[in-house]
C-alpha positions in Angstrom: -4.0 -27.9 -10.5 -1.9 -25.0 -10.0 -3.6 -21.7 -10.1 -0.8 -19.7 -11.7 -0.4 -22.4 -14.6 -4.3 -22.2 -15.1 -4.1 -18.5 -15.8 -1.3 -18.9 -18.2 -3.4 -21.2 -20.2 -4.6 -20.0 -23.8 -7.9 -17.6 -23.3 -11.2 -18.4 -25.3 -13.4 -15.9 -27.1 -16.7 -15.7 -28.2 -17.5 -15.7 -31.9 -20.1 -13.7 -33.7 -21.6 -16.8 -35.2 -22.1 -18.1 -31.7 -24.1 -15.1 -30.9 -25.9 -15.4 -33.9 -26.8 -19.0 -33.2 -27.8 -18.2 -29.7 -30.2 -15.8 -30.7 -31.8 -18.2 -33.3 -32.4 -20.7 -30.6 -35.5 -20.7 -28.4 -34.9 -21.3 -24.6 -37.5 -23.4 -22.7 -38.8 -21.7 -19.6 -40.2 -23.0 -16.6 -43.9 -22.5 -15.6 -42.6 -20.2 -12.6 -40.2 -18.2 -15.3 -43.2 -17.7 -17.5 -45.5 -16.6 -14.7 -42.5 -14.1 -13.8 -42.6 -12.7 -17.4 -38.9 -14.0 -17.8 -37.6 -13.1 -21.5 -36.7 -16.1 -23.5 -33.2 -15.4 -24.1 -29.8 -16.9 -22.9 -28.0 -14.9 -20.4 -24.5 -16.6 -20.8 -22.7 -18.0 -23.6 -20.2 -21.2 -22.9 -16.7 -21.7 -24.6 -14.8 -24.9 -23.9 -11.5 -26.5 -24.9 -8.9 -28.8 -23.6 -5.3 -27.8 -23.0 -2.6 -29.8 -21.0 -5.1 -32.2 -19.9 -7.2 -29.6 -18.3 -10.8 -29.0 -19.5 -11.5 -25.2 -19.7 -15.2 -23.9 -19.5 -15.3 -19.9 -20.1 -18.6 -18.4 -19.1 -19.5 -14.9 -20.9 -22.2 -12.6 -19.7 -24.6 -11.5 -22.5 -24.7 -7.9 -21.0 -20.9 -8.0 -20.9 -20.9 -8.9 -24.8 -23.4 -6.1 -25.5 -21.0 -3.7 -23.7 -18.0 -5.0 -25.7 -16.5 -6.5 -22.8 -14.9 -9.7 -24.2 -13.6 -11.0 -21.0 -15.3 -14.2 -19.5 -17.3 -13.6 -16.2 -16.3 -16.9 -14.9 -13.3 -19.5 -15.7 -14.1 -23.1 -14.9 -10.9 -25.6 -14.7 -11.6 -29.3 -14.6 -9.0 -31.9 -14.0 -10.5 -35.6 -14.9 -7.3 -37.2 -13.7 -7.0 -35.4 -10.3 -10.7 -35.5 -9.9 -10.7 -31.7 -8.9 -12.4 -28.4 -10.2 -11.9 -24.6 -9.3 -13.5 -21.5 -10.9 -12.1 -17.9 -11.1 -14.4 -15.1 -10.6 -13.5 -12.3 -12.7 -15.8 -9.8 -11.1 -14.7 -10.6 -7.6 -11.0 -11.4 -8.7 -10.9 -14.5 -6.6 -10.7 -18.3 -7.0 -13.7 -20.1 -6.0 -14.5 -24.0 -5.0 -18.2 -23.8 -4.9 -20.3 -25.6 -7.5 -21.0 -23.9 -10.7 -24.7 -23.9 -9.7 -24.2 -22.1 -6.6 -21.8 -19.6 -8.2 -24.6 -18.8 -10.7 -27.3 -18.7 -8.2 -25.5 -15.6 -6.8 -26.1 -13.7 -10.0 -29.6 -15.0 -10.1 -28.8 -17.3 -13.3 -29.8 -20.8 -13.7 -27.8 -23.5 -15.7 -30.7 -23.6 -18.2 -30.0 -20.0 -19.3 -26.3 -20.8 -20.7 -25.7 -21.3 -24.5 -23.4 -23.9 -25.7 -22.7 -24.7 -29.4 -22.6 -28.3 -30.8 -18.7 -28.2 -31.2 -18.0 -27.1 -27.5 -20.8 -29.7 -26.3 -18.8 -32.5 -27.9 -15.6 -31.4 -26.3 -17.1 -31.4 -22.7 -18.7 -34.8 -23.6 -15.7 -36.4 -24.8 -13.5 -34.9 -21.9 -15.9 -36.0 -19.3 -16.8 -39.2 -21.1 -20.6 -38.9 -20.9 -23.5 -38.3 -23.4 -25.3 -35.8 -21.2 -25.9 -32.2 -22.5 -22.9 -29.9 -21.7 -23.9 -28.1 -18.7 -25.7 -31.2 -17.2 -22.5 -33.2 -17.7 -20.4 -30.4 -15.9 -23.1 -30.5 -13.1 -23.0 -34.2 -12.6 -19.2 -34.3 -12.6 -19.0 -31.5 -9.8 -21.7 -33.4 -8.0 -19.8 -36.7 -8.1 -16.7 -34.9 -7.0 -18.5 -33.4 -4.0 -19.9 -36.7 -3.1 -16.5 -38.5 -3.1 -15.1 -35.5 -1.0 -17.7 -36.1 1.5 -17.3 -39.7 1.6 -13.4 -39.4 2.1 -14.1 -36.6 4.7 -16.3 -39.0 6.8 -14.3 -42.2 6.1 -12.2 -41.8 9.2 -15.2 -41.7 11.3 -17.2 -44.4 9.7 -14.2 -46.7 9.4 -13.8 -46.4 13.4 -17.5 -47.2 13.4 -17.1 -50.1 11.1 -14.2 -51.6 13.3 -16.5 -51.4 16.4 -19.2 -53.4 14.5 -17.0 -56.1 13.4 -16.6 -57.1 17.0 -20.5 -58.0 16.9 -21.1 -61.6 16.4 -23.7 -63.0 14.0 -27.3 -64.1 15.1 -27.6 -67.4 16.9 -29.0 -70.1 14.8 -32.2 -70.4 16.8 -32.8 -66.9 16.9 -35.8 -66.4 14.8 -37.4 -69.4 16.1 -36.8 -68.3 19.7 -38.4 -64.8 18.6 -41.5 -66.3 16.8 -42.2 -68.5 20.1 -41.1 -66.4 23.1 -40.2 -62.8 22.0 -43.5 -62.3 20.5 -46.3 -63.1 23.0 -49.3 -63.0 20.5 -50.1 -66.7 19.8 -53.4 -68.3 18.2 -55.2 -71.4 17.8 -56.4 -71.8 14.0 -59.3 -73.9 13.4 -61.5 -74.8 10.6 -65.1 -73.9 11.2 -67.7 -76.8 11.5 -71.3 -76.8 12.0 -71.4 -78.7 15.6 -68.2 -76.8 16.5 -64.6 -77.5 15.9 -62.7 -80.1 18.0 -59.2 -79.5 16.8 -56.8 -76.5 16.1 -53.3 -75.5 15.3 -51.4 -74.0 18.3 -48.9 -71.4 16.9 -47.1 -71.7 20.3 -47.1 -75.6 20.3 -46.4 -75.7 16.6 -49.0 -78.6 16.4 -52.5 -79.8 16.4 -54.5 -79.6 19.8 -57.9 -80.6 21.0 -60.3 -77.6 21.3 -63.9 -77.1 22.4 -66.7 -74.8 21.0 -64.2 -72.2 20.0 -65.5 -68.6 18.9 -63.7 -66.2 16.7 -61.3 -63.7 18.4 -62.2 -65.4 21.8 -59.6 -65.4 24.6 -58.3 -68.6 26.1 -55.6 -71.1 26.8 -54.2 -74.0 24.9 -55.0 -77.3 26.6 -51.6 -78.7 25.8 -49.0 -75.9 26.7 -51.2 -73.7 28.8 -50.4 -70.5 26.9 -52.7 -67.6 26.5 -54.0 -67.7 22.9 -56.8 -66.1 20.6 -59.0 -68.5 18.7 -58.9 -67.5 14.7 -61.1 -69.2 12.1 -59.1 -70.2 9.0 -61.9 -69.3 6.6 -62.6 -66.1 8.3 -59.2 -64.8 9.0 -57.3 -63.2 6.0 -53.7 -62.1 6.0 -52.8 -60.3 9.1 -49.8 -59.7 11.8 -49.0 -59.2 15.3 -48.0 -55.8 16.8 -44.3 -55.0 17.0 -42.4 -56.4 20.0 -39.2 -55.5 21.5 -36.8 -58.2 22.0 -33.0 -58.1 23.3 -29.9 -60.2 22.5 -26.8 -59.9 24.6 -23.4 -61.3 23.2 -19.9 -61.3 24.0 -17.7 -59.2 21.6 -15.4 -61.1 19.1 -11.8 -60.6 19.5 -11.9 -57.9 22.3 -13.4 -57.5 25.8 -16.9 -56.6 26.8 -20.3 -57.4 25.5 -23.0 -55.8 23.2 -26.6 -55.2 23.9 -28.5 -55.7 20.8 -32.3 -54.3 20.4 -34.7 -55.5 17.9 -38.3 -54.9 16.8 -40.2 -58.1 15.7 -43.5 -59.3 14.6 -45.1 -62.2 12.8 -47.2 -62.2 9.5 -49.9 -64.9 9.0 -50.9 -65.7 5.5 -54.7 -66.3 4.5 -55.2 -70.1 5.0 -51.4 -70.6 5.7 -51.3 -70.3 9.5 -48.5 -73.0 9.5 -46.2 -71.1 7.0 -46.1 -67.7 9.1 -43.1 -65.4 8.5 -41.3 -63.5 11.6 -39.6 -60.4 10.6 -37.0 -58.9 12.9 -35.4 -55.5 12.4 -32.3 -54.5 14.6 -32.3 -51.1 15.3 -29.9 -50.4 18.1 -26.5 -51.6 19.5 -25.0 -50.6 22.9 -21.5 -51.4 23.5 -20.4 -52.4 27.0 -17.0 -52.8 28.5 -15.9 -56.1 30.6 -16.9 -54.3 33.7 -20.3 -53.4 32.6 -19.7 -49.6 31.7 -21.2 -48.4 28.7 -18.7 -47.4 25.9 -20.7 -46.4 23.0 -24.1 -46.5 21.5 -25.1 -47.3 17.8 -28.4 -47.0 15.8 -29.2 -48.1 12.5 -30.5 -45.3 10.3 -29.8 -42.8 7.3 -26.3 -41.2 7.5 -26.2 -37.7 6.0 -28.9 -38.5 3.5 -26.6 -40.9 1.7 -27.0 -44.3 3.0 -28.5 -46.8 5.7 -25.6 -47.8 8.2 -24.7 -48.0 11.9 -24.3 -44.5 13.2 -22.8 -43.6 16.7 -25.3 -42.0 18.7 -25.8 -40.4 22.0 -27.3 -42.0 25.2 -31.1 -42.7 25.0 -33.0 -39.7 26.7 -35.2 -41.9 28.9 -32.3 -43.4 30.6 -31.3 -40.2 32.3 -34.5 -38.0 32.5 -37.7 -40.2 33.4 -39.1 -43.6 34.5 -39.8 -44.9 31.0 -39.0 -48.6 30.6 -39.0 -50.4 27.3 -39.7 -53.9 28.2 -38.9 -56.9 26.1 -37.9 -60.5 26.2 -34.1 -61.2 26.7 -32.6 -64.1 24.7 -31.6 -66.6 27.6 -29.0 -68.7 26.0 -26.2 -66.3 26.1 -26.7 -65.2 29.6 -25.3 -68.3 31.4 -21.8 -67.8 30.3 -21.8 -64.0 30.5 -23.3 -64.3 34.0 -20.1 -66.3 34.9 -17.7 -63.5 33.7 -18.9 -60.0 32.5 -22.5 -60.1 34.1 -21.2 -61.9 37.2 -21.8 -59.0 39.8 -24.8 -57.4 38.0 -28.0 -59.9 38.5 -29.0 -59.3 35.1 -29.6 -62.9 34.2 -31.7 -63.6 37.3 -33.8 -60.5 36.7 -34.3 -61.6 33.0 -35.3 -65.1 34.1 -37.5 -64.2 36.8 -39.1 -60.9 35.5 -39.6 -62.3 31.8 -39.9 -58.8 30.2 -37.5 -56.3 31.0 -35.4 -53.4 29.9 -31.9 -54.6 30.2 -30.3 -51.4 28.9 -31.8 -49.3 31.6 -31.1 -51.9 34.3 -27.1 -51.8 33.4 -27.4 -48.1 33.4 -29.0 -47.7 36.9 -26.9 -50.7 38.2 -23.9 -48.5 38.0 -25.6 -46.1 40.4 -27.3 -48.6 42.5 -25.0 -51.6 42.9 -27.5 -53.0 45.4 -29.6 -53.9 42.4 -28.0 -57.2 42.3 -28.6 -58.0 45.9 -32.2 -56.9 45.5 -32.5 -59.2 42.4 -31.0 -62.2 44.0 -33.7 -62.1 46.9 -36.5 -62.1 44.5 -37.8 -58.5 44.9 -38.4 -57.9 41.3 -41.2 -55.1 41.9 -38.8 -53.1 43.9 -36.1 -53.5 41.0 -38.9 -52.3 38.7 -39.6 -49.3 40.9 -35.9 -48.5 41.1 -35.8 -48.5 37.4 -39.0 -46.1 37.3 -37.0 -43.6 39.6 -39.6 -44.3 42.7 -37.0 -45.2 45.2 -34.6 -42.3 45.4 -35.7 -41.6 49.1 -36.6 -45.3 50.2 -33.1 -47.3 49.6 -29.4 -46.7 50.0 -27.4 -47.1 47.0 -24.9 -49.2 48.7 -25.0 -51.7 51.5 -23.8 -55.3 52.5 -27.1 -57.0 53.4 -30.5 -56.1 52.7 -31.4 -54.9 56.1 -28.9 -52.0 55.7 -29.7 -50.7 52.3 -33.4 -51.3 52.6 -33.4 -49.8 56.5 -35.8 -52.6 57.8 -35.0 -55.8 60.2 -34.9 -59.2 59.2 -38.5 -59.9 60.0 -39.8 -57.0 58.1 -37.4 -58.0 55.0 -38.9 -61.4 55.1 -42.3 -60.0 54.9 -41.7 -57.8 52.1 -40.0 -60.8 50.1 -43.2 -62.7 50.8 -45.5 -60.2 49.4 -43.1 -59.3 46.4 -43.3 -55.8 47.8 -42.2 -52.6 45.8 -41.2 -49.3 47.2 -44.7 -48.5 48.6 -44.6 -51.6 50.8 -41.1 -50.8 51.7 -42.1 -47.5 53.0 -44.8 -48.8 55.2 -42.3 -51.4 56.6 -39.7 -48.6 57.1 -42.6 -46.6 59.3 -43.1 -49.8 61.1 -39.5 -49.8 62.2 -39.0 -46.2 62.9 -42.2 -46.0 65.0 -42.1 -49.5 66.7 -46.0 -49.9 66.0 -46.8 -53.0 64.2 -48.4 -52.5 60.8 -50.4 -55.6 59.4 -49.9 -57.0 56.0 -53.5 -56.5 55.5 -53.2 -53.0 56.2 -50.1 -52.5 54.2 -51.8 -54.2 51.0 -54.9 -51.8 51.5 -52.9 -48.9 51.5 -50.9 -49.7 48.6 -53.9 -50.6 46.8 -55.5 -47.2 47.4 -52.0 -45.6 46.5 -51.4 -44.2 49.9 -47.7 -43.7 51.3 -46.9 -42.9 54.9 -46.3 -39.3 54.1 -50.1 -38.9 52.9 -51.1 -39.8 56.5 -48.4 -38.0 58.5 -51.1 -35.3 59.6 -52.8 -38.1 61.7 -50.3 -40.8 62.2 -49.5 -39.6 65.8 -53.1 -40.1 66.9 -54.3 -43.2 65.2 -53.0 -46.5 64.2 -52.9 -47.6 60.5 -55.7 -50.1 61.3 -57.7 -47.2 62.9 -57.2 -45.0 60.0 -58.1 -47.4 57.6 -61.6 -48.4 59.2 -62.2 -44.6 59.6 -61.6 -43.8 55.8 -63.9 -46.7 54.9 -66.7 -45.7 57.2 -66.6 -42.0 55.9 -66.4 -43.1 52.3 -69.5 -45.2 53.0 -71.2 -42.5 54.7 -70.3 -39.6 52.1 -70.4 -41.8 48.8 -66.9 -40.2 48.0 -63.9 -42.4 47.1 -61.3 -43.0 49.7 -58.6 -40.8 48.2 -61.3 -38.0 48.3 -62.0 -38.6 51.8 -58.4 -38.5 52.9 -58.1 -35.2 51.2 -61.1 -33.8 53.0 -59.8 -35.2 56.2 -56.6 -33.5 55.7 -58.0 -30.0 54.8 -60.4 -30.3 57.8 -57.4 -30.7 60.2 -55.4 -28.0 58.8 -58.5 -25.6 59.0 -59.2 -26.8 62.5 -55.5 -25.9 63.6 -55.9 -22.5 62.1 -59.1 -21.9 64.0 -57.4 -22.7 67.2 -59.2 -26.1 67.9 -57.2 -28.8 69.8 -56.5 -31.2 66.8 -55.1 -33.7 69.1 -58.5 -34.2 70.8 -60.3 -37.3 69.2 -63.7 -35.6 68.8 -61.9 -33.1 66.7 -59.4 -35.5 64.6 -62.0 -38.4 64.7 -65.3 -36.6 64.1 -68.3 -38.9 63.2 -69.5 -36.6 60.2 -66.5 -35.4 58.4 -68.1 -33.8 55.4 -70.3 -31.7 57.8 -67.4 -30.6 59.9 -65.4 -29.7 57.0 -68.0 -27.4 55.6 -68.4 -25.7 58.8 -64.7 -25.1 59.1 -64.8 -23.8 55.5 -67.5 -21.3 56.5 -65.5 -20.4 59.9 -62.4 -19.8 57.9 -64.3 -17.4 55.2 -65.9 -15.6 58.3 -62.3 -15.0 59.8 -61.0 -13.9 56.5 -64.0 -11.5 56.2 -63.5 -10.2 59.8 -59.8 -9.4 58.9 -60.9 -7.8 55.5 -63.7 -5.7 57.4 -61.2 -4.4 60.0 -58.9 -3.3 57.2 -61.6 -1.3 55.5 -62.8 0.2 58.6 -59.5 1.3 59.3 -58.8 2.9 55.9 -62.4 4.3 55.4 -63.4 5.9 58.9 -67.1 6.7 59.0 -68.0 4.6 56.1 -71.3 3.5 57.3 -72.7 7.2 56.8 -72.1 7.0 53.1 -74.6 3.9 52.9 -77.4 5.7 55.0 -79.1 7.5 52.1 -78.8 4.7 49.6 -81.9 2.9 51.0 -84.4 5.6 50.6 -83.1 6.9 47.2 -82.2 3.7 45.6 -84.2 0.7 46.8 -87.2 -0.5 44.6 -89.3 -3.4 44.1 -91.8 -4.4 41.2 -92.7 -8.0 40.1 -90.2 -10.6 40.6 -87.5 -8.5 41.5 -86.0 -5.8 44.0 -83.1 -3.8 44.4 -81.7 -3.2 48.0 -78.9 -1.2 49.2 -76.0 -2.6 51.5 -76.4 -1.7 55.4 -72.7 -2.3 56.0 -69.1 -3.4 54.8 -70.3 -6.9 55.7 -73.0 -7.0 53.3 -70.5 -6.1 50.4 -68.0 -8.6 51.7 -70.6 -11.4 51.9 -72.1 -10.4 48.4 -68.4 -10.8 46.9 -67.7 -14.2 48.9 -71.0 -15.5 47.6 -70.9 -14.5 43.9 -67.1 -15.1 43.7 -66.4 -11.8 42.1 -64.1 -9.1 42.9 -66.3 -6.5 44.6 -65.0 -7.4 47.9 -61.4 -8.0 46.7 -60.2 -4.4 45.7 -60.7 -1.2 47.3 -61.7 0.5 44.2 -65.3 0.1 44.6 -64.9 1.6 48.0 -63.1 4.5 47.0 -66.0 5.2 44.4 -68.7 5.0 46.9 -66.9 7.4 49.2 -66.3 10.0 46.6 -69.7 9.3 45.2 -68.6 8.4 41.9 -70.6 5.0 41.9 -72.5 3.0 44.4 -72.8 -0.8 45.0 -76.4 -2.1 45.0 -77.9 -5.7 45.0 -80.6 -7.1 42.9 -82.7 -9.8 44.5 -85.4 -12.3 43.7 -88.6 -11.4 45.9 -88.7 -15.2 46.7 -85.1 -15.2 47.9 -84.5 -11.7 49.3 -81.5 -12.9 51.4 -79.6 -15.1 48.6 -77.2 -12.8 46.5 -78.6 -12.8 42.7 -76.9 -9.9 40.8 -74.6 -7.1 42.1 -74.9 -3.8 40.5 -72.4 -0.8 40.1 -74.5 2.3 39.4 -73.7 6.1 39.0 -75.6 8.6 41.1 -78.2 9.2 38.4 -79.0 5.5 37.9 -76.7 4.6 35.1 -75.7 1.3 35.5 -72.0 0.5 34.9 -72.1 -3.2 35.5 -74.5 -6.2 36.4 -73.0 -9.3 37.2 -74.1 -12.6 38.8 -71.8 -15.5 40.0 -68.5 -15.6 38.6 -68.9 -12.2 36.7 -71.5 -13.9 34.4 -74.9 -12.6 33.2 -77.6 -15.4 33.4 -80.1 -16.5 30.8 -82.7 -14.3 32.3 -80.8 -11.1 31.6 -83.4 -9.9 29.3 -86.1 -10.0 32.2 -83.5 -8.4 34.7 -82.7 -5.6 32.2 -86.5 -4.7 31.7 -86.8 -4.5 35.6 -83.7 -2.4 35.9 -85.2 0.0 33.2 -88.3 0.5 35.4 -86.1 1.0 38.3 -83.9 3.9 36.4 -87.3 5.5 35.6 -88.5 5.5 39.1 -85.3 6.9 40.8 -85.3 9.6 38.5 -87.9 11.2 40.6 -85.8 10.8 43.8 -82.6 12.5 42.7 -81.5 16.0 43.8 -79.4 18.6 42.3 -76.4 17.5 44.1 -77.0 13.9 42.7 -77.1 15.2 39.2 -73.8 17.3 39.9 -72.1 14.2 41.1 -73.4 12.4 37.9 -71.5 14.7 35.5 -68.2 14.1 37.5 -68.8 10.3 37.5 -69.3 10.3 33.6 -66.1 12.0 33.2 -64.1 9.4 35.4 -65.9 6.8 33.7 -64.8 7.9 30.2 -61.4 8.6 31.4 -61.1 5.1 32.9 -62.3 3.4 29.9 -59.6 5.0 27.7 -56.8 4.5 30.2 -57.6 0.6 30.1 -58.2 0.7 26.2 -54.7 2.5 25.7 -53.0 -0.2 28.0 -54.8 -2.9 26.0 -56.0 -4.7 29.0 -57.4 -8.2 28.3 -59.5 -10.6 30.4 -57.5 -13.6 31.3 -60.1 -16.0 32.9 -63.6 -16.8 32.8 -66.3 -16.9 29.8 -64.8 -13.6 28.5 -61.2 -14.8 28.3 -59.0 -13.1 25.7 -61.6 -10.1 25.2 -60.7 -6.6 25.9 -61.7 -5.1 29.3 -62.9 -1.8 27.9 -65.2 -3.4 25.2 -66.9 -5.5 28.0 -67.5 -2.8 30.1 -69.1 -0.5 27.6 -70.9 -3.3 26.5 -72.4 -3.9 29.8 -73.0 -0.1 30.4 -76.9 0.5 30.7 -77.6 4.3 30.3 -80.7 5.9 31.3 -83.9 5.3 29.2 -84.5 7.9 26.5 -87.6 9.5 28.5 -85.5 9.8 31.5 -82.5 11.4 29.5 -85.0 13.9 27.9 -86.5 14.9 31.3 -82.8 15.3 32.7 -82.1 18.1 30.5 -84.7 20.4 32.2 -85.1 18.6 35.5 -87.4 19.5 38.5 -85.0 20.1 40.9 -85.5 18.4 44.5 -84.2 20.1 47.4 -81.1 18.3 48.8 
């Protein structure tokens, strides 16, 4: 269709009778349109005609007609022969290839708001060879054209994929039989219930009747004939059920080209009610990985929905787990194609030996890592299947070399140690212990290696003590300390490591057996923790003493003025910086970690006092921050909490506030006025900054709200007395 010739076609007009007919016809509104209060009127008139084999569809806007504008808003031209359409937008003065639906959406008009008379409808239906309503016929035709265009556009791509898929051979004749027997490892013995116990059942692995003895429903066991693990199922009790999904692999040579394909399936077996001999195995292929003759991956295909149109094989990227983590998707590999492939394409991979020796493997990941670790072939052929699994799980990056002529080279062990590794079918953990033996020249027994591997220990975990003790001594020491403390071995090892680390910081001789091999590890660890805390406290004390010279004199008057005792509790004043530091360490809050509270004490803005239980006067209970007149800004127990006894504590503190009012001087009350101003200013600043508590029981709450909630002002009686106080000489 040439645009110039299209514009030369005879124009169409809207007749008055068309307008009259449209006004008589009621338009059906959708529920949403009714909810919006849309008027039940058409917004466009449609005219249609066929000229020179082209269908002309003109759309006139109702608003244009009312303003005596007789030009169409849109001119749609359709060529059935060329399978093309195009629209001219009069308002924008340009040609558009969009669907009519999309064009009208731009002006907030849907296809249901277009009026087409009976004559024009027949013209459209006849041209498009359909019985659909006119607008629906246009919509359907355009949609089909778009679909054909997309298919043509994708055909080059899909054709190349299909060519690759044509090189994939059909499934082996015994494929389903092999999958149901070997690929799916859930097998059963079905028996018919008998009062004295069934004596015969049907084994789904043997595919025949076998002798059994006193079976119980869902009991695990083994078939007396084939020796396979099975589950007993009563025929009368067992309805229709299926096994779980199992992953199975098929490796085939490609047809009419070089290389091979790795096909990945999911399979399961359905058992019918009572028809256990007539089970059905379903097998769904989900992935095909194409390899060249030298084992290099060329492409990867998955079976899925392509562009929301059809289910087909689609070229896809490399599986993410091959490159970024140690996940393996293990399954049985069909063995009968491997023999020939292992003499040609898979000759230098060791894949056949790995599949036959390890049974369930992930061949795709094996081939991927074999390109990086060519020594995998030699490891497999020596029978070290556990070490191969560790390589595939990315656990051996620092233990084996990627290339080497013989095992002793790429495993960094001698011949004797290699034989020991093979005898115990060792993995990377066993290998690391044998490598340690070679590097140190100290023999490590197989029993010690197996014990260390069982506990999950590697040489690096014990490097803090390896120079002082043998592996056998370390094992006996860990067992003895575990029995003594009741903790598991791994926890004891962590405590031991922490203890020697702290001992070194404390200047102790960690090479002395009395230190590194202490009889009571838990006790010495606790002592070291206390000494480290004391050392830290000493450093902090010296920092504060240098910053606040003469700080001690600010604490002298607190005892006489603020200490008080009544009932179960008492308030005491700190006598030194050490008292405040000890309080913070014991209750695990910030009074000892920030200089803020020390600044406030020096400036007499607020003081730090301790609330104690009379029965335990030396044990920290609550820490108080109080203003000079006794107003309590904060009262916090361990980890900045308030305990369940907070009501009793608050009652006692009210008595304390009343008592100390009698002891205040005029100077104290003047300091209080300044303290209140600073407190209110501080609250406003942290509120403006929207400071939020990030941890503990109050996480997520505004700090200003918590501080205001914790504020304990003077009792009403004391506040009234404060207005006309009896001044005490300073």
